[in-house]
C-alpha positions, 0 to 999 in steps of 0.5 A: 617491141621496145627493144631499144638497145637492139634497135640502137645496135642495128642503127649504128650498123646502118650508119656505118654503111650509110653515114648520110642516112638522115632517116637512120639518124632521126630514128637513132635520135628517137631511140636514144631519147627513149633510153634517156640519152638526151645529149646523144639524141640531140647529136643525132637530130643535129646530124639530120638537120645538117643533112637536110635543113628542112627536116621539120621532124628533127627540129620538133624532136630536138626541141623536145630534148632541149626542154628536158635539159632546161634549154627552153630558148633553144627548144622554142627556136626549134619548135618555131622552125618546125612550125615554119616548115609545116609541123602543125604540132609544133604550135601547140608545143610553143603555146605550152612552153614558149609563152 
């Protein structure tokens, strides 16, 4: 529906009720990325990783956001970690951006 602002409000409420909900942080990070809130998006993906250090999607998504702010080294480290955790798509990102 592309109601990113509405989704953001809903996720904010959910996180007040369930502050350790990694899926809510992951979704809010994606919403913030769509709203071009790159730093906010990275913050949310950091929260996911703190709650579950094996969450490959959070590394993948955080890496994409780091590319947007010019942190190529950080992005490549995140893509590498995502790949180690089984994210096959991360290897294509590494080929495109890290070699």
